[in-house]
Structure formats: structure tokens, C-alpha cells
C-alpha positions as CSV (number, residue, x, y, z in Angstrom):
1,M,4.1,21.1,-27.2
2,F,1.9,23.2,-25.0
3,D,1.2,26.1,-27.6
4,F,-2.3,26.4,-26.3
5,L,-1.1,28.2,-23.3
6,D,0.0,31.1,-24.9
7,I,-4.0,31.5,-25.9
8,Y,-5.2,30.5,-22.3
9,P,-2.3,31.0,-19.8
10,W,-4.5,30.6,-16.9
11,L,-4.4,26.4,-17.7
12,L,-0.7,26.5,-16.8
13,P,-1.6,26.7,-13.0
14,V,-4.3,23.8,-13.5
15,I,-1.7,21.8,-15.6
16,I,1.2,22.4,-13.2
17,F,-0.9,21.4,-10.0
18,F,-2.5,18.2,-11.6
19,G,0.6,17.0,-13.2
20,R,2.4,17.0,-10.1
21,V,-0.5,15.5,-8.2
22,V,0.1,12.5,-10.8
23,D,3.9,12.6,-10.7
24,V,4.2,12.4,-6.9
25,S,1.5,9.8,-6.5
26,L,3.4,7.4,-9.0
27,G,6.6,8.1,-6.9
28,T,4.7,6.7,-3.6
29,L,3.9,3.9,-5.6
30,R,7.3,3.1,-7.5
31,I,8.6,3.6,-3.8
32,I,6.5,0.6,-2.8
33,F,7.2,-1.3,-5.8
34,V,10.9,-1.0,-5.1
35,S,11.2,-1.9,-1.4
36,K,8.9,-5.2,-2.6
37,G,11.6,-6.2,-4.9
38,E,9.2,-5.6,-8.0
39,K,12.0,-5.1,-10.8
40,Y,9.4,-4.4,-13.5
41,K,6.6,-2.5,-12.0
42,A,9.1,0.0,-10.3
43,P,11.0,1.0,-13.7
44,L,8.2,1.3,-15.9
45,I,6.6,3.5,-13.1
46,G,9.6,5.4,-12.5
47,F,9.7,6.0,-16.7
48,V,6.4,7.5,-16.5
49,E,6.5,9.8,-13.0
50,V,9.9,11.4,-14.3
51,F,8.2,12.0,-17.7
52,I,5.4,13.9,-16.4
53,W,8.1,15.7,-13.9
54,V,10.4,16.8,-16.9
55,V,7.2,18.2,-18.8
56,I,6.1,20.2,-16.0
57,I,9.4,21.4,-14.8
58,S,9.8,22.3,-18.3
59,Q,6.6,24.6,-18.6
60,I,7.8,26.4,-15.1
61,L,10.9,27.3,-16.3
62,S,9.9,28.6,-19.9
63,R,6.6,29.9,-19.1
64,A,6.0,30.4,-15.6
65,N,6.7,33.8,-14.1
66,D,4.0,34.4,-11.4
67,M,3.5,33.1,-7.9
68,L,0.3,31.1,-8.7
69,A,2.5,28.7,-10.9
70,Y,5.0,28.3,-8.2
71,L,2.1,27.5,-5.6
72,S,0.6,25.4,-8.1
73,Y,3.8,23.0,-8.0
74,A,3.7,23.3,-4.3
75,G,0.3,22.4,-3.9
76,G,0.6,19.5,-6.2
77,Y,3.1,18.0,-4.4
78,A,1.6,18.4,-1.3
79,A,-1.5,16.6,-2.7
80,G,0.4,14.1,-4.5
81,N,1.6,13.1,-1.6
82,Y,-1.7,12.8,0.2
83,V,-3.4,10.8,-3.1
84,G,-0.2,8.6,-2.9
85,I,-0.8,7.5,0.4
86,L,-4.2,7.3,-0.2
87,L,-3.6,5.2,-3.2
88,E,-1.0,2.9,-1.0
89,N,-3.9,2.1,1.5
90,R,-6.6,1.4,-1.4
91,I,-4.2,-1.0,-3.3
92,A,-2.9,-2.6,0.2
93,Y,-0.2,-4.2,-1.9
94,G,2.5,-6.6,0.1
95,I,2.2,-9.3,2.6
96,I,2.9,-9.1,6.4
97,L,3.3,-10.5,9.2
98,C,1.1,-10.1,12.3
99,R,2.6,-11.3,15.8
100,I,-0.5,-12.0,18.5
101,Y,-0.2,-11.8,21.8
102,T,-3.3,-12.8,23.8
103,Q,-3.7,-14.1,27.2
104,K,-6.4,-16.2,26.1
105,N,-6.1,-19.8,25.2
106,G,-4.0,-19.3,21.9
107,A,-5.0,-22.9,20.4
108,D,-8.6,-22.1,19.9
109,L,-7.4,-18.7,18.4
110,V,-5.2,-20.9,16.0
111,K,-8.0,-23.2,15.1
112,M,-10.4,-20.1,14.5
113,L,-7.6,-18.6,12.0
114,N,-6.9,-22.1,10.5
115,K,-10.9,-22.1,9.7
116,M,-10.7,-18.9,8.1
117,N,-7.6,-19.9,5.5
118,F,-5.0,-18.2,7.8
119,G,-2.1,-20.6,8.4
120,A,-0.7,-19.8,12.2
121,T,2.1,-21.0,14.2
122,M,1.7,-20.5,18.2
123,T,4.5,-20.7,21.2
124,H,4.2,-19.8,24.6
125,G,5.7,-16.9,26.4
126,T,6.1,-15.3,29.6
127,G,4.6,-11.6,29.5
128,S,5.1,-8.8,31.9
129,T,2.0,-9.9,34.1
130,K,1.4,-13.4,33.1
131,E,1.7,-16.3,30.7
132,V,1.0,-15.5,27.0
133,D,0.0,-17.3,23.9
134,I,2.0,-15.8,20.5
135,I,0.5,-16.5,17.5
136,E,2.1,-15.5,14.1
137,T,0.2,-15.3,10.9
138,V,1.8,-14.7,7.4
139,I,-0.9,-12.5,5.2
140,D,-1.7,-10.5,2.0
141,R,-2.0,-7.0,3.5
142,K,-5.5,-6.6,1.9
143,E,-6.7,-9.5,4.6
144,M,-5.6,-7.3,7.5
145,K,-9.0,-5.8,8.4
146,K,-10.4,-9.3,8.1
147,L,-7.9,-10.7,10.5
148,A,-8.2,-7.7,12.6
149,H,-11.9,-8.4,13.0
150,I,-11.3,-11.9,14.1
151,L,-8.7,-11.0,16.6
152,T,-10.9,-8.6,18.5
153,T,-14.0,-10.7,18.6
154,F,-11.7,-13.6,20.1
155,D,-10.3,-11.3,22.5
156,S,-11.2,-7.5,23.2
157,N,-7.6,-6.9,24.8
158,I,-5.7,-8.6,22.3
159,F,-2.3,-7.2,21.1
160,Y,-0.8,-7.5,18.0
161,V,2.1,-6.0,16.0
162,V,2.5,-6.1,12.2
163,E,5.6,-5.7,10.2
164,D,6.5,-5.8,6.4
165,V,7.3,-9.1,4.4
166,R,9.5,-9.2,1.5
167,T,8.9,-12.6,0.5
168,K,7.1,-16.0,1.7
169,Q,8.2,-19.4,1.0
170,N,5.9,-22.8,2.0
171,G,3.9,-22.6,4.7
172,I,-0.3,-22.5,4.4
173,F,-1.5,-19.8,2.6
174,P,-5.2,-19.3,0.8
175,K,-5.0,-19.8,-3.0
176,R,-5.4,-16.6,-5.1
177,R,-8.1,-16.5,-7.1
178,N,-7.1,-16.3,-10.9
179,I,-9.1,-13.4,-13.0
180,L,-9.6,-16.0,-15.9
181,S,-11.3,-18.4,-13.4
182,R,-14.6,-16.7,-13.2
183,W,-15.0,-17.8,-17.0
184,R,-13.7,-21.0,-17.1
185,I,-16.3,-23.6,-17.4
186,G,-16.1,-26.3,-14.3
187,K,-14.3,-24.2,-12.3
């Protein structure tokens, strides 16, 4: 399969490095999809991930006999973790619950969030120093930057925590744009 490596042995560390980067990055995505219950995406990604790993490890066991190949394997693993984290942040897959604590009037924030198509629920609570309004909203992770901007505009001293949510049902959520809606006439 890799007979050209007999002619160009210097390519082996390069193939090992980039193979591991792809393999470990896919592993990161697979873990995300497993944790979100994506029963079709996770196995497909896992298949490709393990296939790449088997090919790379077979080349190491059959051809690699120098430290550069071993360092390429370790370096590819480290770089794959980094690339995987970048990919995970870029795709921002999933749903989050943002719990917001403010000492300002929470009803105003709820109105502001509703205008931006974020459903929100408010309760009152007692903080360590005074009364607070607690607002909860469930949003797609891709919307977090937009929400954070709204929150800091509303109250520069606002406190919020973000939690992962596996599923959501009912409630007020913005409609998702269908990829085909761009080409549909009258929509």
C-alpha cells in the first residue's frame, strides 16, 4: 500500500504526523457526538478514525525504526488534540443552558432576550449581598457570543454560568433555517 515509502523514506514521518492529526481530531469530534447521543454520526466518524489509526500504526510497526518517526507520532497526537479543540470551538455543536444572575431588573432583560428570539424564564432569588433576578435561557451553542454581548450590554457586572444540555423539548426557540430555503421561491 505504501510502497513509495521505499523510494521516499523521508515521507514516512510526514504521513505519520498528519495521519495522527486527522485521527485524533476525528476522535475529539466522535467524543462530542457520542456525548450528544448522535447515534449515526459517532460510529461513522469512529470507523474513519480507527481506519486511519490502523494504517498509521502498521506503518510504524513495519517501517519506522528511527526516533523521528516516533516523534512524528507523538507530535501528531499533540497537534491533533489542538486541532480537535479548534474544530470543536468552530462548529460549536450542541445546546446550552445559560443561567444569568443580575441585580438589575430581570424583566427588562427577559424582554430584551425575547426580542432577540431567545426564550427566557425568570425567577427571583437572594444573593450573598442583595436580591437578584435569575434568568434561564436554552440556546444553540453557536448563539453564545451573541448572548454574551447582549448580557454585558445590559449589565456590565452580570454573572452567568453555562451548562451543556443533551436534549430540549417544547419552549420558545428560534426557527432553524433550512439549507434549501435559499432556493425555494416565495420563502
